[in-house]
C-alpha positions as CSV (number, residue, x, y, z in Angstrom):
1,S,-2.5,1.5,-10.5
2,A,0.0,4.5,-10.6
3,S,-1.3,8.0,-11.6
4,D,-1.0,11.4,-11.3
5,D,-1.6,13.3,-8.0
6,A,-4.5,15.4,-9.1
7,D,-6.2,12.4,-10.6
8,A,-6.2,10.2,-7.3
9,K,-6.7,13.2,-5.1
10,A,-9.9,13.9,-7.1
11,R,-11.2,9.7,-7.4
12,L,-9.7,8.6,-3.7
13,L,-9.9,11.9,-1.2
14,P,-14.1,12.2,-1.6
15,A,-15.0,8.8,-1.3
16,I,-12.5,8.2,2.0
17,A,-13.4,11.3,3.5
18,S,-16.9,10.2,3.3
19,G,-16.1,7.1,4.8
20,E,-17.4,5.2,1.2
21,R,-14.2,3.5,1.1
22,K,-11.0,2.7,3.6
23,A,-7.7,3.3,3.1
24,T,-4.5,2.4,4.6
25,V,-0.5,2.8,4.1
26,A,1.6,-0.4,3.8
27,F,5.2,0.6,4.1
28,T,7.1,-1.6,6.7
29,G,9.0,-4.6,5.9
30,D,9.3,-7.3,8.1
31,K,10.9,-5.8,10.5
32,G,8.9,-3.1,10.7
33,C,11.8,-0.1,9.9
34,W,10.2,3.0,9.0
35,T,12.9,3.9,6.6
36,A,13.5,4.5,3.1
37,E,15.5,1.1,3.5
38,G,12.7,-0.6,5.7
39,V,11.2,-0.2,2.4
40,A,10.4,-4.4,0.9
41,V,8.4,-3.6,-2.2
42,E,9.5,-3.4,-5.2
43,A,7.8,-2.3,-8.7
44,R,9.0,-3.4,-11.7
45,G,7.9,-2.6,-15.3
46,E,6.8,-6.0,-17.0
47,G,5.5,-4.8,-20.5
48,D,3.1,-2.5,-20.4
49,A,2.2,-2.7,-16.6
50,V,3.8,-2.6,-13.2
51,R,4.0,-5.1,-11.1
52,L,4.7,-5.0,-7.4
53,H,6.8,-8.0,-5.8
54,G,7.7,-8.3,-1.7
55,A,5.6,-7.7,1.3
56,A,4.4,-5.0,4.1
57,S,4.1,-5.9,7.0
58,F,2.5,-4.1,9.9
59,V,0.4,-2.4,7.6
60,T,-2.3,-0.8,10.2
61,A,-6.7,-2.0,9.5
62,A,-5.8,-4.2,6.5
63,H,-8.4,-6.5,6.9
64,V,-10.9,-3.2,6.7
65,A,-9.2,-1.5,4.1
66,D,-10.7,-1.4,0.0
67,I,-7.2,0.6,-0.9
68,L,-4.0,-0.3,-0.3
69,L,-1.8,3.0,-0.3
70,V,1.8,0.9,-1.3
71,V,5.0,2.4,-1.1
72,A,7.4,0.5,-3.1
73,S,10.9,0.7,-4.1
74,T,11.3,1.7,-8.1
75,P,14.6,3.0,-9.8
76,G,13.8,6.8,-9.1
77,G,13.4,6.0,-5.9
78,L,10.0,5.4,-3.4
79,A,6.9,5.6,-5.1
80,V,2.8,5.0,-3.7
81,F,0.7,2.6,-5.6
82,E,-2.6,2.7,-5.4
83,V,-3.8,-1.5,-4.7
84,D,-7.5,-2.4,-4.7
85,A,-7.0,-4.5,-1.0
86,K,-9.3,-7.6,-2.9
87,A,-7.2,-7.7,-6.2
88,S,-5.7,-10.8,-7.1
89,G,-3.0,-12.1,-5.7
90,V,-3.1,-9.7,-2.4
91,G,-3.1,-11.8,0.8
92,I,-4.0,-10.1,4.2
93,E,-3.0,-11.9,7.3
94,R,-4.7,-10.1,10.9
95,L,-2.2,-10.2,13.0
96,E,-3.5,-10.1,16.9
97,S,-1.5,-7.7,19.4
98,W,-2.1,-6.2,22.3
99,D,-0.4,-2.8,22.1
100,R,0.4,-2.6,26.1
101,T,1.1,1.7,26.2
């Protein structure tokens, strides 16, 4: 859901800071590019609602998150949308990897 910054801060930050809720940022597309051009999710107005279309890849800790902060392209530029990780239409596939650094 879209909200103004003050509303989002008041609702989300205390729960995230206390550990009551976990959040992660869904930004990159399937190429893992951390630029505006790499965003693969598009927000489209559909009636009175906004629906997100596309997929974000390489989302750190998505499998344990309660909240996905999804970066999506809009006609006005990039915007961040709060998405319940267990909402209908959300799919999370865990990617096992090994960091060799």
